[in-house]
Each structure stands twice: as C-alpha cells, then as structure tokens.
VOMARTI-988028 format. One line per 2 residues: for each residue x, y, z of N, C-alpha, C. Coordinates in Angstrom, 2 decimals, padded with zeros to 5 digits. Layout:
! residues N
X Y Z X Y Z X Y Z  ...
//
This chain:
! residues 129
000.84 -001.18 000.00 000.00 000.00 000.00 000.89 001.24 000.00  000.47 002.23 -000.79 001.24 003.47 -000.91 000.88 004.42 000.22
001.87 005.12 000.72 001.60 006.10 001.77 000.97 007.35 001.15  000.21 008.11 001.95 -000.38 009.36 001.45 000.68 010.33 000.95
001.86 010.31 001.57 002.95 011.19 001.14 003.37 010.86 -000.28  003.56 009.56 -000.57 003.98 009.14 -001.91 002.93 009.53 -002.95
001.65 009.35 -002.61 000.59 009.73 -003.55 000.62 011.23 -003.81  000.86 012.01 -002.78 000.91 013.47 -002.94 002.08 013.88 -003.82
003.22 013.25 -003.61 004.40 013.55 -004.42 004.14 013.17 -005.88  003.54 012.00 -006.10 003.25 011.56 -007.47 002.23 012.47 -008.14
001.22 012.91 -007.39 000.22 013.81 -007.94 000.85 015.15 -008.30  001.69 015.67 -007.42 002.37 016.94 -007.69 003.26 016.82 -008.92
003.97 015.72 -009.04 004.83 015.51 -010.21 004.00 015.44 -011.49  002.85 014.78 -011.44 001.98 014.68 -012.61 001.46 016.05 -013.02
001.08 016.88 -012.04 000.58 018.22 -012.33 001.68 019.07 -012.95  002.88 019.00 -012.40 004.01 019.76 -012.94 004.32 019.32 -014.36
004.34 018.02 -014.60 004.60 017.50 -015.94 003.54 017.97 -016.93  002.28 017.93 -016.53 001.20 018.38 -017.41 001.34 019.86 -017.74
001.66 020.66 -016.75 001.83 022.10 -016.97 003.02 022.38 -017.88  004.11 021.66 -017.66 005.30 021.84 -018.49 005.02 021.43 -019.93
004.28 020.36 -020.12 003.94 019.91 -021.46 003.09 020.95 -022.17  002.10 021.50 -021.48 001.24 022.54 -022.07 002.06 023.78 -022.42
002.95 024.18 -021.52 003.77 025.36 -021.79 004.70 025.11 -022.96  005.29 023.93 -023.03 006.18 023.61 -024.13 005.42 023.63 -025.46
004.23 023.06 -025.47 003.44 023.02 -026.70 003.12 024.43 -027.17  002.79 025.33 -026.24 002.47 026.70 -026.62 003.71 027.44 -027.10
004.83 027.25 -026.43 006.01 028.03 -026.76 006.80 027.43 -027.90  006.51 026.21 -028.27 007.16 025.60 -029.41 006.45 025.98 -030.69
006.58 025.15 -031.68 005.99 025.42 -032.99 004.85 024.45 -033.31  004.55 023.52 -032.41 003.56 022.49 -032.71 002.16 023.06 -032.95
001.87 024.24 -032.46 000.55 024.85 -032.64 000.42 025.57 -033.98  001.53 025.62 -034.74 001.52 026.33 -036.02 001.46 025.38 -037.20
000.98 025.92 -038.31 000.93 025.17 -039.56 002.32 025.10 -040.18  002.52 024.08 -041.01 003.74 024.01 -041.82 003.61 025.04 -042.93
004.72 025.47 -043.46 004.70 026.43 -044.56 004.60 027.85 -044.03  005.18 028.76 -044.80 005.21 030.15 -044.36 003.94 030.89 -044.75
003.61 031.85 -043.93 002.42 032.67 -044.07 002.86 034.12 -043.97  002.28 034.99 -044.80 002.63 036.40 -044.76 001.40 037.21 -044.38
001.57 038.09 -043.42 000.48 038.94 -042.95 000.91 040.39 -043.10  000.05 041.20 -043.72 000.32 042.63 -043.86 -000.81 043.40 -043.22
-000.46 044.46 -042.51 -001.48 045.28 -041.88 -000.86 046.43 -041.11  -001.67 047.01 -040.24 -001.22 048.13 -039.41 -001.14 047.69 -037.95
-000.08 048.12 -037.30 000.13 047.80 -035.88 -000.90 048.53 -035.04  -001.58 047.78 -034.15 -002.53 048.39 -033.22 -002.04 048.34 -031.77
-001.04 047.46 -031.50 -000.45 047.39 -030.16 000.90 046.69 -030.27  001.83 047.08 -029.40 003.17 046.49 -029.34 003.46 046.15 -027.89
003.96 044.93 -027.66 004.40 044.58 -026.31 005.70 043.80 -026.38  006.74 044.39 -025.82 008.03 043.71 -025.69 008.45 043.93 -024.25
008.16 042.97 -023.40 008.47 043.20 -022.00 008.82 041.93 -021.26  009.58 042.10 -020.23 009.93 040.99 -019.36 008.65 040.53 -018.66
008.54 039.25 -018.47 007.35 038.71 -017.83 006.38 038.11 -018.82  006.54 038.45 -020.09 005.72 037.87 -021.14 006.61 036.90 -021.91
006.12 035.71 -022.21 007.00 034.74 -022.86 007.43 035.15 -024.27  006.64 035.96 -024.94 006.97 036.39 -026.30 006.66 037.87 -026.47
007.46 038.53 -027.29 007.11 039.87 -027.73 005.93 039.70 -028.69  005.00 040.64 -028.68 003.83 040.52 -029.55 003.50 041.83 -030.23
002.84 041.68 -031.37 002.23 042.80 -032.07 000.77 042.45 -032.28  -000.09 043.41 -032.12 -001.47 043.25 -032.56 -001.56 044.01 -033.86
-002.16 043.37 -034.85 -002.17 043.91 -036.20 -003.59 043.89 -036.76  -003.98 044.99 -037.39 -005.25 045.05 -038.12 -004.91 044.74 -039.58
-005.38 043.59 -040.05 -005.15 043.17 -041.43 -006.50 043.10 -042.13  -006.80 044.12 -042.90 -008.07 044.20 -043.63 -009.27 044.02 -042.71
-009.23 044.70 -041.57 -010.34 044.67 -040.64 -010.36 043.50 -039.67  -009.39 042.61 -039.78 -009.30 041.47 -038.85 -008.18 041.72 -037.86
-008.47 041.47 -036.59 -007.46 041.65 -035.53 -006.63 040.39 -035.41  -005.33 040.51 -035.60 -004.38 039.39 -035.51 -003.42 039.61 -034.36
-002.98 038.53 -033.75 -001.91 038.55 -032.76 -000.68 037.94 -033.44  000.40 038.70 -033.48 001.66 038.23 -034.05 002.62 038.02 -032.90
002.97 036.76 -032.66 003.96 036.45 -031.62 005.33 036.42 -032.27  006.28 037.03 -031.59 007.66 037.00 -032.05 008.44 036.10 -031.11
009.73 036.32 -031.04 010.57 035.52 -030.14 010.43 036.05 -028.72  011.22 035.48 -027.82 011.25 036.00 -026.45 011.67 037.47 -026.51
011.32 038.26 -025.51 011.72 039.67 -025.56 013.23 039.86 -025.77  014.07 039.08 -025.09 015.52 039.28 -025.24 015.98 038.95 -026.65
015.42 037.92 -027.24 015.81 037.53 -028.61 015.28 038.53 -029.63  014.06 039.03 -029.40 013.48 040.02 -030.30 014.31 041.31 -030.27
014.67 041.74 -029.08 015.49 042.95 -028.93 016.87 042.74 -029.55  017.46 041.55 -029.37 018.76 041.25 -029.98 018.70 041.32 -031.50
017.52 041.05 -032.08 017.36 041.15 -033.54 017.21 042.61 -033.98  017.15 043.53 -033.00 017.04 044.95 -033.31 015.62 045.50 -033.23
014.64 044.63 -032.98 013.25 045.09 -032.91 012.94 045.49 -031.47  012.74 046.78 -031.27 012.39 047.30 -029.96 011.12 048.15 -030.10
010.56 048.58 -029.00 009.36 049.41 -029.05 009.64 050.78 -029.69  010.92 051.13 -029.84 011.27 052.41 -030.46 011.29 052.34 -031.98
011.36 051.17 -032.58 011.48 051.08 -034.05 010.13 051.00 -034.75  009.07 050.81 -033.99 007.73 050.73 -034.57 006.76 051.43 -033.65
005.69 051.93 -034.25 004.67 052.58 -033.44 003.29 052.19 -033.95  002.30 052.41 -033.13 000.93 052.12 -033.51 000.60 052.90 -034.78
000.01 052.20 -035.72 -000.34 052.81 -037.01 000.65 052.49 -038.12  001.85 052.03 -037.75 002.85 051.67 -038.78 002.40 050.45 -039.57
002.73 050.46 -040.86 002.51 049.28 -041.70 003.54 048.22 -041.31  003.10 046.97 -041.27 003.99 045.87 -040.89 003.72 044.68 -041.80
004.78 043.97 -042.10 004.67 042.67 -042.76 005.30 041.66 -041.82  004.55 040.62 -041.50 005.06 039.54 -040.64 005.07 038.26 -041.46
006.18 037.55 -041.42 006.32 036.28 -042.13 006.63 035.22 -041.10  005.89 034.13 -041.16 006.08 033.05 -040.20 005.07 031.96 -040.41
004.59 031.40 -039.32 003.66 030.28 -039.38 002.39 030.64 -038.62  001.24 030.43 -039.27 -000.02 030.76 -038.62 -000.51 029.59 -037.78
-001.46 029.87 -036.93 -002.05 028.86 -036.07 -002.70 027.76 -036.90  -002.61 026.52 -036.39 -003.29 025.40 -037.04 -004.81 025.58 -036.99
-005.28 026.30 -035.99 -006.71 026.57 -035.85 -007.05 027.74 -036.77  -007.71 027.46 -037.88 -008.03 028.48 -038.89 -008.89 029.61 -038.32
-009.62 029.35 -037.24 -010.47 030.38 -036.64 -009.68 031.33 -035.74  -008.47 030.93 -035.39 -007.63 031.75 -034.51 -006.75 032.65 -035.36
-006.86 033.92 -035.17 -006.08 034.91 -035.91 -004.78 035.16 -035.16  -003.88 034.18 -035.24 -002.62 034.24 -034.51 -001.54 033.58 -035.35
-000.35 034.15 -035.29 000.78 033.57 -035.99 002.05 033.77 -035.17  003.07 032.97 -035.50 004.38 033.12 -034.88 005.32 033.59 -035.99
005.80 034.81 -035.85 006.63 035.43 -036.88 008.09 035.04 -036.73  008.73 034.81 -037.86 010.18 034.62 -037.87 010.87 035.88 -038.40
010.11 036.65 -039.18 010.62 037.90 -039.75 009.53 038.96 -039.66  009.93 040.17 -039.27 009.02 041.29 -039.20 009.66 042.44 -039.97
008.87 043.10 -040.82 009.37 044.22 -041.61 008.53 045.44 -041.28  009.22 046.49 -040.82 008.56 047.76 -040.47 009.42 048.89 -041.01
008.80 049.84 -041.69 009.54 051.00 -042.19 010.67 050.62 -043.13  010.50 049.55 -043.88 011.53 049.12 -044.83 012.69 048.38 -044.20
012.66 048.20 -042.89 013.74 047.48 -042.20 013.26 046.10 -041.79  014.12 045.11 -041.98 013.81 043.71 -041.69 014.42 043.28 -040.37
013.60 042.62 -039.55 014.04 042.09 -038.27 013.80 040.59 -038.26  014.87 039.82 -038.29 014.76 038.36 -038.26 014.85 037.91 -036.80
013.69 037.69 -036.18 013.65 037.33 -034.76 013.94 035.85 -034.55  013.80 035.06 -035.59 014.22 033.65 -035.59 015.05 033.43 -036.86
016.29 033.93 -036.89 017.10 033.88 -038.11 017.33 032.47 -038.63  017.34 031.49 -037.74 017.56 030.10 -038.16 016.33 029.49 -038.84
015.20 030.20 -038.82 013.96 029.69 -039.41 013.47 030.53 -040.58  014.21 031.58 -040.95 013.77 032.49 -042.00 013.66 031.74 -043.32
012.60 032.03 -044.10 012.44 031.35 -045.40 013.56 031.73 -046.36  013.90 030.80 -047.25 014.95 031.12 -048.23 014.50 032.24 -049.16
015.46 033.02 -049.61 015.15 034.16 -050.49 014.74 033.72 -051.87
//
C-alpha cells in the first residue's frame, strides 16, 4: 500500500509534468501550420516586456485583428526590434507560421518588416530568399 505522502508527491509531479507539457506546446511550434504565411497590416499594439514569454504585435489586417507572436523579448530585442522602431499605425509585414486553428487569428513570426527594415527574430527559421 502506498503512503499518502507518496501519492501526494506523485500527484504533484503529474501536475508539474502536465503544466510543463502545455507550456512547451504553446512556446514551441507544434501549434503552427507548416509552410510560411505572410500577414500585412497596421500595428494596433506592441508589447516587448519581461514577464511575457513572447514579444507581440497586434495587427489590423483588412479589418481582422491578428496577434503576431515574435521571439522571447531578449531575442526580439537582440534582432534589433524594440518598441522604439515601430509605433501604432505603422505598416507591418510579418512572415512566419499561422495557427493550425483556422479560426484563430494568430501567428508566430520569424521575420518582421517595419519602415523598410527587416528584423529576423528567428534567423535560423527564415524562409529562403
């Protein structure tokens, strides 16, 4: 017979594993479609901050509100994309992978172009020229 302590430890481990698996699935690429997707529109919000797992842009693309996830804030900033290089209302092109859920207006960008400047936030995943 198992002690209550062992059951509690096993339950806690199972909960931690489940949470880690969910977080990994969200932060990886498994939620995105194969093949590159290009989104063009106007920036409606920018967030690059510590405490958020990804830098994000909200984009109005032909009247549809999209969430564009970029890399982690540190990686996005290292690519040169900061809150100072883009502002609300700027035209943006995001290239990356869209959500597998066609109803979800969300994508993970590998490249962002604002003001004629290109920011490769995932340079190892950028599509060939």
